[in-house]
C-alpha positions in Angstrom: 0.2 -0.1 0.0 2.9 2.3 0.9 4.4 2.0 -2.4 1.2 3.1 -4.2 0.8 6.3 -2.1 2.8 8.7 -4.5 0.6 7.6 -7.3 -2.6 8.0 -5.3 -1.4 11.7 -4.0 -0.8 12.6 -8.0 -4.4 11.6 -8.9 -5.9 13.4 -6.2 -3.7 16.5 -7.2 -5.0 16.1 -10.9 -8.9 15.8 -9.6 -8.5 18.9 -7.5 -6.9 20.7 -10.3 -9.9 19.9 -12.5 -12.4 20.7 -10.1 -11.2 24.0 -9.1 -10.2 25.3 -12.6 -12.9 24.1 -14.8 -12.3 24.5 -18.5 -15.2 27.0 -19.8 -16.0 27.2 -23.4 -16.2 30.5 -25.0 -17.8 29.6 -28.0 -21.6 30.4 -28.0 -24.2 28.2 -29.6 -27.3 30.1 -28.6 -28.6 33.6 -27.5 -32.1 35.3 -26.9 -32.7 39.1 -26.9 -36.1 40.2 -25.1 -35.7 43.5 -26.5 -32.2 45.0 -27.6 -31.3 46.7 -24.3 -29.3 43.7 -23.4 -29.3 39.7 -24.1 -28.1 36.4 -22.5 -24.3 36.0 -23.1 -24.2 39.9 -24.1 -25.1 41.9 -21.1 -24.1 45.3 -22.1 -25.8 47.8 -24.6 -23.3 47.1 -27.3 -24.8 43.7 -27.9 -25.5 43.8 -31.6 -23.5 45.0 -34.6 -25.2 47.7 -36.5 -24.7 49.5 -39.8 -26.5 51.4 -42.3 -29.5 53.5 -40.9 -30.1 50.7 -38.1 -30.7 51.7 -34.8 -31.7 50.7 -31.2 -34.6 53.1 -30.0 -33.2 54.1 -26.4 -36.8 54.7 -24.8 -37.8 51.2 -25.7 -34.9 48.8 -26.8 -36.6 48.2 -30.3 -34.3 47.3 -33.2 -35.1 49.5 -36.0 -33.7 48.6 -39.2 -34.9 51.3 -41.6 -37.1 54.4 -41.3 -39.4 56.4 -43.9 -36.1 57.6 -45.8 -36.3 56.2 -49.4 -33.5 54.2 -50.9 -31.7 53.2 -47.8 -30.6 50.0 -46.0 -30.0 48.9 -42.7 -28.3 45.7 -41.1 -28.0 44.4 -37.6 -26.0 40.9 -36.9 -25.0 39.0 -33.9 -21.3 40.4 -33.4 -19.7 36.9 -33.3 -19.8 34.2 -35.8 -21.3 30.9 -35.3 -19.9 27.5 -36.1 -22.4 25.9 -38.5 -20.4 22.8 -40.1 -19.4 19.7 -38.0 -17.7 16.9 -39.6 -18.3 18.4 -42.9 -22.0 18.9 -42.9 -24.3 21.8 -41.6 -25.8 21.2 -38.3 -29.4 21.5 -37.4 -30.3 25.1 -36.3 -33.2 27.2 -35.3 -34.5 30.9 -34.8 -37.4 32.8 -33.6 -38.2 36.4 -33.7 -41.0 39.0 -33.8 -41.0 42.0 -36.3 -43.0 44.6 -37.9 -43.1 46.6 -41.0 -44.9 50.0 -40.8 -45.4 51.6 -44.3 -45.0 55.4 -44.9 -48.2 55.0 -46.9 -50.9 52.8 -46.0 -51.0 49.4 -48.1 -47.8 50.6 -50.0 -45.1 48.8 -48.4 -41.3 49.2 -49.4 -39.3 47.2 -49.7 -38.9 44.5 -47.2 -37.2 42.5 -44.2 -34.8 39.4 -44.5 -33.3 37.1 -41.9 -29.7 36.4 -43.3 -27.0 34.1 -42.7 -23.6 35.3 -44.2 -20.0 34.7 -44.0 -19.5 38.4 -43.5 -21.0 41.5 -41.6 -19.7 43.8 -44.2 -22.5 44.0 -46.7 -21.6 47.7 -47.6 -21.5 47.2 -51.4 -25.1 45.8 -51.4 -27.9 47.7 -52.7 -31.3 49.1 -51.4 -34.6 48.7 -52.9 -35.3 45.4 -54.3 -31.7 44.1 -53.4 -33.0 44.4 -49.7 -29.5 45.4 -48.5 -28.2 42.1 -49.2 -26.5 42.1 -53.0 -26.2 44.3 -56.0 -26.8 43.7 -59.7 -23.1 42.4 -60.4 -23.1 39.9 -57.6 -26.4 38.4 -57.7 -26.8 34.6 -58.2 -23.0 34.4 -57.4 -21.9 30.9 -55.9 -19.2 32.7 -54.2 -21.8 34.7 -52.0 -22.3 31.9 -49.4 -25.5 33.5 -48.4 -29.0 32.4 -47.2 -31.9 34.6 -46.6 -35.5 34.5 -45.8 -37.3 37.4 -47.1 -40.4 38.9 -45.9 -40.9 41.0 -49.1 -43.7 43.7 -49.5 -43.0 44.9 -53.2 -43.5 42.6 -56.2 -40.2 42.9 -58.3 -40.6 41.3 -61.7 -36.8 41.3 -62.1 -36.8 38.4 -59.5 -39.8 36.8 -60.7 -41.6 37.6 -57.5 -45.2 36.0 -57.1 -46.9 39.1 -55.4 -46.0 42.1 -53.1 -46.7 40.2 -49.8 -44.7 36.9 -50.0 -41.9 35.1 -48.1 -39.2 33.6 -49.8 -36.2 31.3 -49.4 -33.1 32.8 -51.4 -29.9 31.4 -51.6 -26.9 33.5 -53.2 -29.7 35.5 -55.1 -32.7 37.7 -54.7 -34.6 35.3 -56.9 -36.2 33.1 -54.7 -35.6 29.2 -54.8 -39.3 28.9 -53.0 -41.7 31.5 -52.0 -45.2 31.7 -51.0 -47.9 34.3 -50.1 -47.7 35.2 -46.4 -50.2 33.2 -44.2 -50.3 30.9 -41.3 -52.2 27.4 -40.5 -54.9 27.5 -38.2 -54.9 25.2 -35.0 -56.2 22.4 -36.8 -53.5 22.5 -39.5 -56.6 22.1 -42.5 -57.3 25.7 -43.4 -54.6 28.5 -43.4 -55.3 32.4 -42.8 -53.6 35.2 -45.1 -51.3 37.4 -43.3 -50.6 41.1 -44.2 -46.8 41.7 -43.7 -47.0 45.6 -44.0 -50.1 46.3 -41.6 -47.9 47.6 -39.0 -48.6 44.7 -36.5 -46.4 42.4 -34.8 -45.5 39.0 -36.5 -43.9 36.1 -34.9 -41.7 34.1 -36.9 -39.7 30.7 -36.7 -37.2 29.4 -39.2 -35.8 25.7 -38.6 -33.4 23.7 -40.4 -33.1 19.8 -40.2 -29.8 18.3 -41.2 -31.2 15.1 -41.0 -33.8 15.6 -43.9 -32.2 18.8 -45.3 -35.5 20.6 -45.1 -35.6 24.3 -44.2 -39.1 25.5 -42.8 -40.3 28.8 -42.2 -43.4 29.5 -40.1 -45.4 32.7 -39.1 -48.1 33.9 -36.9 -49.6 37.0 -35.4 -50.0 35.1 -32.3 -47.7 33.6 -29.6 -48.2 30.1 -30.4 -46.5 28.3 -33.0 -48.8 27.0 -35.9 -49.0 23.2 -36.3 -47.3 23.4 -39.9 -45.0 25.6 -41.8 -46.1 27.7 -44.3 -43.0 27.3 -46.5 -40.5 24.3 -46.8 -37.6 24.0 -49.1 -35.1 20.9 -49.3 -31.7 21.9 -49.6 -28.2 20.7 -48.4 -26.9 23.9 -46.9 -23.3 22.2 -46.6 -22.9 23.2 -50.1 -23.7 26.9 -49.4 -22.2 27.5 -45.9 -18.8 28.2 -44.7 -17.6 26.8 -41.5 -18.5 30.1 -39.4 -21.3 32.3 -40.5 -23.0 35.5 -39.1 -26.6 35.6 -38.6 -28.8 38.8 -38.5 -31.4 41.2 -40.5 -31.2 43.2 -43.4 -34.1 45.7 -44.6 -34.1 48.3 -47.3 -36.4 51.2 -48.5 -37.1 51.9 -52.4 -39.1 54.7 -53.7 -41.6 53.5 -51.2 -40.5 53.1 -47.7 -41.3 51.4 -44.6 -39.9 51.3 -40.9 -38.8 47.8 -40.2 -38.5 46.8 -36.6 -37.5 43.8 -34.6 -38.7 43.4 -31.0 -37.1 40.1 -30.1 -34.9 37.3 -31.4 -33.6 34.0 -30.1 -31.2 31.6 -32.0 -29.7 28.1 -31.4 -27.3 25.9 -33.4 -28.2 22.1 -32.7 -31.5 22.4 -31.0 -34.6 24.6 -30.9 -34.3 28.0 -30.3 -36.0 29.5 -27.1 -39.6 30.7 -27.7 -40.4 34.2 -27.2 -43.3 35.7 -25.2 -44.7 38.8 -27.2 -46.3 40.1 -23.9 -42.7 40.6 -22.4 -41.3 42.1 -25.6 -41.2 45.9 -26.4 -43.8 47.2 -28.5 -44.5 50.2 -30.7 -46.2 52.9 -28.9 -49.7 54.0 -30.0 -50.0 57.1 -31.6 -51.3 60.1 -29.2 -54.4 61.8 -30.1 -54.1 65.5 -30.3 -56.6 66.8 -27.4 -55.4 70.4 -27.6 -58.2 72.7 -26.7 -58.5 76.3 -25.2 -59.0 76.3 -21.3 -61.4 78.8 -20.1 -60.4 81.1 -17.5 -57.0 82.1 -19.2 -55.3 85.0 -18.0 -55.3 88.3 -20.0 -51.6 88.0 -20.8 -52.1 84.3 -22.4 -55.1 85.9 -24.2 -52.8 88.6 -25.8 -50.3 86.0 -26.7 -52.7 83.8 -28.2 -53.9 86.8 -30.5 -50.4 87.6 -31.4 -49.9 84.0 -32.5 -53.0 83.9 -34.4 -52.0 87.2 -36.2 -48.6 85.7 -37.0 -50.1 82.3 -38.3 -52.5 84.3 -40.4 -49.7 86.0 -42.3 -47.7 82.9 -42.8 -50.7 80.9 -44.0 -51.6 83.8 -46.4 -48.0 83.5 -47.7 -48.1 79.8 -47.9 -51.5 79.8 -49.6 -50.4 82.5 -52.0 -47.2 80.4 -52.8 -48.2 76.9 -52.7 -48.8 74.7 -55.7 -52.5 73.7 -56.6 -52.8 70.0 -56.2 -55.4 68.8 -58.5 -57.1 65.4 -58.4 -55.0 63.6 -61.2 -51.7 64.5 -59.2 -53.1 62.4 -56.1 -54.0 59.6 -58.4 -50.5 59.0 -60.3 -48.7 58.4 -57.0 -47.1 59.7 -53.7 -43.7 60.4 -55.0 -44.0 64.3 -55.1 -40.9 66.2 -54.0 -41.2 69.9 -52.6 -39.9 72.3 -55.2 -37.5 73.7 -52.4 -36.0 70.5 -52.1 -35.3 70.1 -55.5 -34.0 73.6 -55.8 -31.4 72.8 -52.9 -30.4 69.5 -54.3 -29.2 71.3 -57.7 -27.8 74.2 -56.0 -30.4 76.6 -57.4 -30.3 74.9 -60.9 -26.9 76.5 -61.7 -25.2 76.0 -64.9 -22.4 74.1 -63.4 -24.6 71.3 -62.5 -26.2 71.2 -65.9 -25.7 67.7 -67.6 -27.7 68.6 -70.8 -30.4 70.2 -72.6 -32.6 69.9 -75.5 -36.3 70.9 -76.7 -37.9 69.4 -73.6 -35.7 71.8 -71.2 -32.7 71.1 -69.0 -31.3 68.1 -67.1 -29.2 69.1 -63.7 -27.3 66.7 -61.6 -28.4 67.0 -58.0 -27.9 65.7 -54.5 -31.1 65.0 -52.5 -30.6 66.9 -49.2 -31.8 63.9 -46.8 -30.7 60.7 -48.6 -27.5 62.1 -50.2 -28.4 60.4 -53.2 -27.2 61.6 -56.6 -29.9 62.2 -59.1 -30.8 63.8 -62.4 -33.5 66.4 -62.2 -35.1 67.2 -65.6 -36.6 70.7 -65.5 -39.2 70.9 -68.4 -39.2 74.5 -70.0 -42.4 76.6 -70.8 -41.7 76.0 -74.3 -40.9 72.5 -74.3 -42.2 69.7 -76.6 -42.9 67.8 -73.7 -46.1 69.4 -72.2 -48.4 68.6 -69.3 -49.6 65.5 -70.9 -46.5 64.0 -71.9 -45.1 65.0 -68.1 -48.1 63.0 -66.8 -47.6 60.2 -69.2 -44.0 59.7 -68.3 -44.8 59.7 -64.4 -47.5 57.3 -64.8 -45.8 54.8 -67.4 -42.1 54.6 -66.0 -43.2 55.4 -62.2 -44.1 51.7 -61.6 -41.7 50.1 -63.9 -38.8 47.9 -62.4 -36.1 46.6 -64.4 -32.4 46.8 -64.4 -32.2 48.1 -68.1 -34.9 51.1 -67.6 -34.0 54.5 -66.2 -35.5 54.4 -62.6 -38.1 57.3 -62.0 -37.6 58.4 -58.2 -40.1 61.4 -58.1 -41.6 64.3 -59.6 -42.6 68.1 -58.8 -45.2 70.5 -60.3 -44.9 74.3 -59.2 -47.1 76.4 -61.4 -45.7 76.1 -64.8 -42.4 74.3 -63.6 -42.7 70.4 -64.3 -39.6 68.5 -62.9 -39.1 64.8 -62.9 -36.2 63.2 -60.8 -34.4 60.0 -61.9 -31.6 57.8 -60.9 -28.3 59.7 -62.0 -26.6 58.0 -64.7 -22.9 59.1 -64.6 -21.8 58.0 -68.1 -24.4 60.2 -70.0 -26.5 58.9 -73.3 -25.2 56.4 -75.9 -25.5 58.8 -78.7 -22.2 60.8 -77.4 -20.1 57.6 -77.7 -21.4 56.7 -81.4 -21.6 59.8 -83.6 -19.6 62.6 -84.6 -16.4 62.8 -83.0 -16.6 60.8 -79.6 -13.9 61.3 -76.9 -14.5 57.8 -76.0 -14.9 55.0 -78.5 -17.1 52.1 -77.0 -15.6 48.5 -77.3 -17.7 45.9 -79.4 -18.1 44.1 -76.0 -19.7 47.2 -74.4 -21.8 48.0 -77.4 -23.2 44.3 -77.4 -23.7 44.4 -73.9 -25.9 47.6 -74.5 -27.7 46.0 -77.1 -28.7 43.0 -75.0 -29.6 45.2 -72.1 -32.0 47.7 -74.1 -33.5 44.4 -75.8 -34.2 42.9 -72.4 -36.0 46.2 -71.3 -38.0 46.6 -74.1 -39.2 42.8 -74.0 -40.4 43.8 -70.2 -42.1 46.8 -71.6 -44.1 44.8 -74.3 -44.8 41.6 -72.7 -43.7 41.0 -69.1 -45.3 43.8 -67.3 -48.9 43.9 -66.2 -49.8 46.3 -69.2 -48.1 46.7 -72.7 -45.9 49.9 -72.7 -45.1 51.2 -76.1 -42.1 53.5 -75.9 -42.4 55.3 -79.3 -39.1 56.8 -79.0 -36.3 54.5 -79.0 -33.1 56.0 -80.2 -29.5 56.2 -79.0 -30.0 59.6 -77.1 -32.8 58.0 -75.2 -30.6 55.1 -73.9 -28.3 56.2 -70.7 -25.2 54.4 -69.5 -24.8 53.8 -65.8 -21.3 53.3 -64.0 -20.7 50.1 -65.5 -21.6 51.1 -68.9 -24.9 49.2 -68.7 -27.5 50.4 -71.2 -31.0 51.8 -69.6 -33.9 53.1 -71.7 -35.3 56.3 -70.8 -37.3 59.1 -71.7 -40.8 57.8 -71.5 -42.6 61.2 -72.3 -44.3 59.7 -75.6 -45.1 56.2 -74.0 -48.5 54.9 -74.0 -50.0 51.9 -72.2 -52.5 49.3 -73.5 -53.9 46.1 -72.0 -52.3 42.8 -73.3 -54.3 41.6 -76.3 -55.9 44.8 -77.2 -54.9 47.4 -79.8 -53.8 50.8 -79.1 -55.9 53.6 -80.1 -54.3 56.7 -81.2 -54.1 58.9 -84.2 -51.1 61.0 -83.5 -47.7 59.9 -85.0 -44.9 61.0 -82.9 -41.4 60.0 -82.8 -38.1 60.8 -84.2 -37.2 60.9 -88.1 -35.5 57.6 -89.0 -37.0 55.6 -86.4 -40.8 56.0 -87.6 -42.1 52.7 -88.8 -44.0 53.2 -92.2 -47.4 51.7 -91.2 -47.8 54.7 -88.5 -48.4 57.2 -91.0 -51.6 54.9 -92.4 -52.8 53.7 -89.0 -51.7 56.6 -86.6 -51.5 53.9 -84.1 -48.1 52.7 -82.1 -47.7 49.1 -81.5 -44.9 46.8 -80.2 -44.3 46.4 -83.9 -43.4 50.2 -84.5 -41.1 49.9 -81.5 -39.4 46.8 -83.1 -38.8 49.0 -85.9 -37.1 51.9 -84.0 -35.0 49.2 -82.4 -34.0 48.0 -85.9 -32.5 51.3 -86.4 -31.3 51.7 -83.0 -29.3 48.1 -83.7 -27.8 49.3 -87.0 -26.5 52.9 -85.9 -24.6 51.0 -82.8 -22.8 48.7 -85.3 -22.3 51.5 -88.0 -21.6 54.5 -85.5 -24.2 56.4 -87.6 -27.4 58.1 -87.5 -30.4 56.2 -89.4 -30.4 59.4 -91.7 -26.9 60.8 -92.1 -27.2 64.2 -94.1 -23.1 64.2 -94.3 -23.1 60.7 -96.1 -23.1 60.2 -99.9 -26.4 60.1 -101.7 -26.4 56.1 -101.7 -25.4 56.2 -98.0 -28.2 58.8 -96.9 -30.4 56.1 -95.6 -28.6 54.0 -93.3 -30.8 50.7 -93.7 -30.6 50.9 -97.5 -27.0 51.2 -97.6 -26.5 48.1 -95.0 -29.1 46.1 -97.1 -27.0 46.7 -100.3 -23.7 45.9 -98.7 -25.7 42.7 -97.3 -26.9 41.7 -100.6 -23.5 42.2 -102.3 -21.7 40.0 -99.5 -19.7 43.0 -98.1 -21.8 43.4 -94.8 -18.5 43.9 -92.6 -17.8 46.9 -94.7 -20.7 48.9 -92.7 -19.2 48.2 -89.3 -17.7 51.5 -87.4 -14.3 52.1 -88.6 -13.3 53.3 -85.3 -13.6 49.6 -83.9 -10.3 48.9 -86.1 -11.6 45.4 -86.8 -11.6 44.6 -83.1 -15.1 42.9 -82.7 -16.8 39.4 -82.7 -17.7 38.8 -86.5 -20.5 36.4 -85.7 -22.2 38.8 -83.2 -21.7 41.9 -85.7 -23.2 39.7 -88.5 -26.1 38.7 -86.0 -26.8 42.2 -84.9 -27.0 43.8 -88.5 -29.2 40.7 -89.6 -31.3 41.5 -86.8 -31.5 45.2 -87.5 -32.5 44.4 -91.3 -35.3 42.0 -90.2 -36.7 44.6 -87.4 -36.4 47.3 -90.1 -38.5 45.7 -92.4 -41.4 47.8 -94.0 -44.0 45.2 -93.3 -44.8 45.1 -89.7 -46.0 41.4 -89.9 -42.6 40.1 -91.0 -40.7 41.9 -88.0 -39.9 39.5 -85.0 -41.0 40.2 -81.9 -38.8 41.6 -78.9 -39.0 37.8 -77.3 -37.6 36.5 -80.6 -34.7 39.0 -80.6 -33.9 38.3 -76.8 -33.7 34.7 -77.7 -31.4 35.2 -81.0 -29.0 37.6 -78.9 -28.8 35.2 -76.1 -28.1 32.3 -78.5 -31.5 30.3 -77.5 -32.4 30.2 -81.1 -30.7 30.7 -84.4 -31.7 33.6 -86.5 -32.8 32.8 -90.2 -29.9 32.4 -92.6 -31.8 34.1 -95.5 -33.2 37.6 -95.2 -35.9 39.3 -97.5 -35.6 43.1 -98.5 -36.5 45.4 -95.7 -38.1 47.8 -98.4 -36.9 50.9 -100.1 -37.7 54.2 -98.1 -38.0 56.0 -101.3 -40.8 57.8 -103.0 -43.2 55.2 -105.0 -41.8 52.2 -103.4 -43.5 52.1 -99.9 -47.2 52.7 -100.0 -47.8 55.2 -97.1 -44.3 56.5 -96.7 -44.8 58.9 -99.9 -47.6 60.9 -97.7 -45.5 61.2 -94.6 -42.5 62.6 -96.8 -44.7 65.0 -98.5 -46.7 66.2 -95.3 -43.3 67.6 -93.7 -40.4 68.9 -95.7 -36.7 68.5 -94.5 -33.6 70.4 -95.6 -30.2 69.8 -94.7 -27.8 72.6 -93.8 -24.4 71.8 -92.3 -25.4 68.2 -91.1 -28.5 69.7 -89.1 -32.1 68.7 -90.1 -34.3 71.7 -90.3 -38.0 71.4 -89.8 -39.6 73.6 -92.8 -43.4 72.8 -92.3 -44.7 70.2 -89.5 -48.0 69.4 -91.1 -49.8 70.2 -94.3 -53.0 68.1 -93.7 -55.1 68.1 -90.5 -58.4 66.3 -90.2 -60.8 66.1 -87.2 -59.8 62.9 -85.5 -59.9 61.6 -82.0 -56.7 62.8 -79.7 -54.1 60.3 -78.2 -56.1 57.6 -75.9 -55.4 58.5 -72.1 -52.7 56.8 -70.6 -54.3 57.1 -67.3 -57.4 58.6 -66.3 -55.8 61.8 -65.2 -54.3 62.3 -68.6 -57.9 62.6 -70.3 -58.6 66.0 -68.9 -55.5 67.3 -70.1 -55.5 69.1 -73.6 -52.7 70.7 -75.9 -49.6 69.4 -77.5 -46.4 70.7 -78.0 -44.0 69.4 -80.9 -40.4 69.5 -80.8 -37.4 70.2 -83.2 -36.8 66.3 -83.5 -40.1 64.8 -83.1 -43.0 64.6 -85.6 -46.6 65.0 -84.8 -48.9 64.0 -87.8 -52.6 64.0 -87.1 -54.7 62.1 -89.6 
C-alpha cells in the first residue's frame, strides 16, 4: 500500500486541479434578446452589430432597421460568428423572432425585411430597394456569396419573378427566390390557413428551422404567440454546399421609392437544437399614436389671451403667404402616386439649378445633376421649360408609365414635382450620360464591341419587359441612342418615357397622332396612326444598325447612296460585303459572328411590313443564343418615293432640308383632319389638352 501512495497523491492532485479550475468554453451556440437593451451572453448595450440606418431606440429597446427615408438599408448582426459545419455537414439550427413593417403610405410597403446568414457582416457593397441591402446587380446569383436569406417582401419585383407584393421567400445566393409563398399561417387544426399581411404594422412572430437530417428548411409565421402546427414554406436543400464553417446571423431591410420602417422586437437563436420561444407579452412594442386633444382652457389670464392673439396674427400672415405661393394640387396629381418632391427640396439639391450642375439640354428643357438633401443620393433632375415639346400631357404620361416600372435596363424614376408652370422629373443619376455621345460625330471615348453588344442585349431585355412582361403593354414610341443612358458600369438603360402609351395585353392601341424621331418611325404609322410593339421593334432595328455602324439612321453628311442607313446596309448585305458597314473606329476589333447577327436583326426589325418583323422575345432569344436567326433575309423595303405605300404621304406632309449636317423642320403638317386625340394613358391624362412639338419629333394628325 505504501508503494502506491505517490501515485494516489498525484491522482488526488489532478482531480483537485480539474474541479477547482474548470475549462470554460467561450464558443456560443445560442442567444436570446427580449428587446435589445441586453441579452443572454451579452449583458451590455453594445450587444449587436449595426450599420446603414439601423439603430436601437433608446426609450424602448426596439431594433429599427429602416425608417421612412427612401432608397436606404439597415443591417443588424449578432457580433460573433457561429459554427455551423461539423464533420463536413451543416448542423441543425433554429431561430425565432418578432418583427413589424410600418409603411409610410397605407397599403404601399417598401421594400422588405430578411433574416440572413452570411459569411461576413460587411454588406456595404449591397444596394437598397429590391436588393434588400443584401446584394447588388453584379454579384446577384454568384455562388461565391455563400448567403442564405429568408425574405419577408412587400414589393413585387418582376426582375426577380416575385409572386406578389406580400410574400415569404427562401433565397440562396440570389434575390430570385428558390421557393416562395404568399404570407399566411395555418390555423390550429392544420387544415385551413389564413392570409397574413406583412405591411399592416402589427407584430408578426416567425420561426425558421433547419433539419440537417432531412435537409429541409422550414418557415412558419403567426400573429399570435403559439406556433402553428405546420410550416407555411418548406424547401429541401443541403446547406453544406452553401455555408462556410463559421457564419454570421442577423437581419437586413431596405427602402425604395416607397418606404417602410422595419422593426425587430425580440430574437432567439440556437445551433443544434430548438431556439427558445419568445413571449410577445414580454417584448417591447410600438407606442400607439397619441391623439391631439389640444383645446382652449377657459379662464386663461389676459396675458395668455394677448399671446394667443399675437400668435393668431402671425399664423394668419404665414398661412396667407403659404397659400399665395402654394402649388395647386389637382385630383389627377393624387392619382398618379405619392412620390412628389417639394420644389424647394429639388432647388437645394441642384444648388438653385445652376449651370455648373447642368448635365444636358434639348427641346424639352434642361437636365441637372443633384444630391437629395436627406438621403444624399445623386439624381438627375429634368426641368421642363415652358416652351418645351414635352407638355403637361407628356409629363403625366412619363410619371404614370415609368413610375411603376422596375427593370435593371430602364432608367428608374424616383419622383416628380409640379410648381405652377415648372414641371420636374427626378431620375437615377447615370454618370456616363447618353449613348449617342459615344457613337456619333467625334466621341471622346470609343465603345468597344463588347460594351456595345452588352448595351444591345440590355436594351432588348428592357424592351421585352415593356412589351410582354409587365402587367400592361408599354409602347415606348421614341427608341433611339440619345434615349439610352449608361450607368457607372456602362450598362444601357432605356429612358425618356414622355411619349409612352399603355394598353392591356391582347388589345390594340387607339391613337391617331404620329410621334417620334425621323429615321425611327415605322412606315405603317402614317397609315394607321397607331403605335404598336411592332413599331417599337422598327425603331429598335434602326438603333441596332446605328450602334454597329456608328452612324445615325439618316446621315445628311453621307454620300447619296449612304444617306438612308438601312438601305446602305441592305445593299452591302446583298453584295456580300456586310462587314464594310462596321464602325471603322473599332479598327476591326470585334466578334464577327455577333456583328453579323446584330446587323441581320437590324434588317429584320427594319422591314417595312410590320407582320414580318420579329417580336422582342424572338430578338432576345437570338441575342442570347437560345435560337438561331434565319440564314436568308428578305429586303426590308426601300424608303424612297413610290416604293413604300404610305411613306410618300409622310414625306410630302413634312419637308426637311439639310444645312451643315443639321435637319431643319420647314413645315410640320400640311393636312389636319378631325380625329380623336391620344388615348388616355391613365384617367388623369384624359382631362388634359394641348400638345407641343419639338425640333426632332414629328406629330402628324390624320
